ROPAZA-566157 format. One record per atom (N, C-alpha, C): residue in one letter; x, y, z. Coordinates in steps of 0.2 Angstrom, whole numbers, plus 5000, padded with zeros to 4 digits. Atoms other than C-alpha are relative to their C-alpha. Layout:
ROPAZA-566157
AXYZ
...
This chain:
ROPAZA-566157
M499750074996
M525755125383
M500049954993
E499850065003
E526454995372
E499649944999
S500450055001
S525654865364
S500349955005
T499550064999
T526054695371
T500349954995
Q499750035008
Q526654635355
Q500850025001
S499349984999
S528054745358
S500549985006
I499650034995
I528354705375
I500249925000
N499950065000
N528454515371
N500750014997
S499450005003
S529754555361
S500650025003
F499549994994
F530854605374
F500449945001
P499750084995
P532154475381
P499849995006
N500150024993
N531854395396
N500549955004
N499450054997
N533354295398
N500450065001
P499649974999
P534554395408
P500750014997
Q499349995002
Q536154345400
Q499950044994
E500049985008
E535354405383
E500150105003
F499849935002
F535554585389
F500350044999
D499449995001
D537154625389
D500050034992
S499950015006
S536954605370
S499350064999
D500649955003
D535354735369
D500150055003
E499749914999
E535954935368
E499450035004
R500749934999
R534054985374
R500149985009
I500150034992
I534454895393
I500550015004
S499249994995
S535654955407
S499549975006
F500250024993
F535554905426
F500250065004
S499949944995
S535355025438
S500149985008
K499750024993
K536355005453
K499650035006
L500449944994
L535255145464
L499249925003
D500750055000
D533455005461
D500349925000
K499850085004
K534654845456
K499449984998
K500650035004
K533354815443
K500150014992
F499950005007
F533554815424
F499750054997
I500849965003
I532654945414
I500450004993
L500150015010
L532354945394
L499850084999
V500149934999
V532355125388
V499750014990
Q500250005007
Q531155135370
Q500450054997
D499849915002
D531555265357
D499450034999
D500549944999
D530055355360
D500250005008
G499849984994
G530655375379
G499649945006
T500250044997
T529755245386
T500149935004
E499550054995
E530455145403
E499649935002
Y500350084998
Y530154965407
Y500649955007
E499750034996
E530854885423
E499949925000
F499850085000
F531354695423
F499649975006
D500150044994
D530254595437
D500449954999
E499750055000
E531454465440
E499549955005
S500650055000
S530054365449
S499749954996
L500650035005
L528854355436
L500549994992
K499749985007
K530354375422
K499550034995
K500549965003
K529154505413
K500350065000
W499949935000
W529554685409
W499350045001
R500549964998
R528454815416
R500050085001
P499849925004
P528154995413
P500250025006
T499749954996
T528955115425
T499350045002
V500549974998
V527755205436
V500250084999
D499949955001
D527855405429
D500150045004
E500449944993
E527655545442
E499650034997
A500549955004
A526855655429
A499449944997
L500550024999
L525755505424
L499549985007
L500450014994
L525355475442
L499850055002
E500649934997
E524855675446
E499449984996
A500350005005
A523955665429
A499449925002
Q500450054999
Q522855505435
Q499750035008
Q500449984992
Q522555585453
Q499950064998
A500549965004
A521855725445
A499649994997
A500450035004
A520855635435
A499449975005
Y500350014995
Y519955575451
Y499950005006
R500249964994
R520055705463
R499450015000
V500749984999
V518555755470
V500150095002
A499849924998
A518355935474
A499550025005
G500049964993
G518256025491
G500049945003
V499550074998
V519455855496
V500550025002
D499450005001
D521055905502
D500249935001
E499750074998
E522055735501
E500550015003
N499350024994
N523555775513
N499650015006
E499950004993
E522255805527
E499749945003
P500450054998
P521855665538
P499549975002
V500850004999
V520255575537
V499849985007
D500350024990
D519355575555
D499649934998
I500350085000
I518455395557
I499450035005
K500649994996
K516855445567
K499649925000
L500550084997
L515955285576
L499350055002
K500849995001
K514155285575
K500149975007
K500150034993
K513655275593
K499149984999
R500750055001
R511855175597
R499550065004
K500449954997
K510555285601
K499549985006
T500250044995
T510055255619
T499250025001
E500850014998
E508155215623
E499950035009
Y500249994997
Y507455315636
Y499249985003
V500350044996
V506255275650
V499350065000
N500649975002
N504355355646
N499950064997
G499649935005
G505155455630
G500250065003
E499649954997
E505855565642
E500750034994
G499449985003
G507255665632
G500749965003
E499350004997
E509255655637
E499950015006
G499849994994
G508855725654
G499849945004
G500450064996
G507755565659
G500449944999
R499650055000
R508555415664
R500049944995
A500250045006
A509055275653
A499849955002
S500050084997
S508555105653
S500249954996
K499450025002
K509454965650
K499349934998
I500650055002
I508654815640
I500549925000
S499650035000
S509254665645
S499849944996
K500150045004
K509554495636
K499549955002
T500350064998
T508554395646
T499150024999
S500749985001
S506754515641
S499749974993
R500450045005
R506454405625
R499749955004
A500550044998
A505054295624
A500349915001
P499950064997
P505254125633
P500049954995
L500250035006
L505553975622
L499549945002
P500750035000
P503953855622
P500549935005
P499750044996
P504353725634
P500049914995
R500050075004
R505053525627
R499649965002
P500550054998
P503853415623
P500549935002
N499550074998
N504253245632
N499849944995
T500050065004
T504753085623
T500249945002
A499850054996
A505252975636
A499349965005
V500650044994
V504052835646
V500449955005
Y499850034993
Y504752755662
Y499449935000
V500550064998
V504052575661
V500249945004
T500050034995
T503852485676
T499749914999
G500550085001
G503252275677
G500349964994
L499950075004
L504452195665
L500349965002
P499550065000
P504952035664
P500749995002
S499549994997
S506551995673
S500549994995
D499650015008
D507251925656
D500050044995
A500049955005
A506852055646
A500550044996
T499349995005
T508252105631
T499750095000
I500449925004
I508352295624
I499749984994
E500350025008
E507852195607
E499349995002
E500650024998
E506352135614
E499550045002
V500349954998
V505752295622
V499950054994
H499749955008
H506452395605
H499149964995
A500550055004
A505252255596
A499250035003
L500549984998
L503852285606
L499550065001
F500149915001
F503752485608
F499850024994
S500149965006
S504052535592
S499749964995
R500750045003
R502552395585
R499850045002
K500749994997
K501352455596
K499950115001
C500149934998
C501752645601
C500650074994
G499649965004
G502952725587
G500849974998
V499250025000
V504852755582
V500350025005
I499549994993
I506152745595
I500650044997
A499649945001
A507452875596
A500549945000
E499550055000
E509152805592
E500650075002
E499549994998
E510952855599
E500350044996
I499649955006
I511952995590
I500649974997
D499350045004
D513552905588
D500249925000
S500050075003
S513152705590
S499449994995
G500550015004
G511452725580
G499449945006
K500350024993
K510852605597
K499250045001
P500849984996
P508852625602
P500350035008
R499849984994
R508752735616
R499649985005
I500450044995
I508252615630
I500449995004
K499550014994
K508852605646
K499749945005
L500250054994
L508652435657
L500550025006
Y499749984992
Y508852485676
Y500149935004
T499650064996
T509852355686
T500250035008
D499649984995
D510152345703
D500850005001
E499249994999
E512052365713
E500149944999
N499850075004
N512152175707
N500150004996
G500050005008
G512052225689
G499249954999
I500650055003
I510252105691
I499350064997
F500449975004
F508852175679
F499350025005
K500450004995
K507552255690
K499250004997
G500650025004
G506152245678
G499650094997
D500049975001
D506152425674
D500350054993
A499749975003
A506652525660
A499850094995
L500049915002
L506652705650
L500049994992
V500049995007
V506052725632
V500050074997
V500149935005
V506452885621
V499649984993
F500550045007
F505252885607
F500250084996
F500149965007
F505453005592
F499850065000
K500649955001
K503953105593
K499750005007
A500350004997
A503053165606
A499349965001
P500750045000
P501353085601
P500049915002
S499850084999
S502252905602
S499950005008
V499850014993
V502252935621
V499150005006
D500750024998
D500352935623
D499649954999
M500150065004
M500152795613
M500449945004
A499650054996
A501352695626
A499649995004
């Protein structure tokens, strides 16, 4: 194979190809072909504007022979074998026994979620979220915040007319705060 220095010396402008006697146009491939004095052929790649060595059938066969594996027929189609899962059988019986089904619900149950909320009654009728937040965060612990707004998770309950009933739900960040409340 020729060095890149000789490839770089080839003309890259199609207008210059007519003046170079090594270059001809193949109507069959619709490509410019350059043949060097030693017989090496190159094709001009229009998209890259570079000369590329042509693939010679003899060279291709020599490379295939170098990488050929003994005992493998290259022309034979490949069988793709799918792996099968092993079936578990009840009581260790063989294939004659009945297969057991492993259900998705057979996993260990998750531990119960700890309670982090407290329902408070008997608050004064003029209490606000800020006052409830100040009292419970000072005495009991960190109050959880809403993800989207960042406001404390405190709900003041009202009756049908919108008047505060004196009840509230306070959600803490951690469960031990519930015991302190």
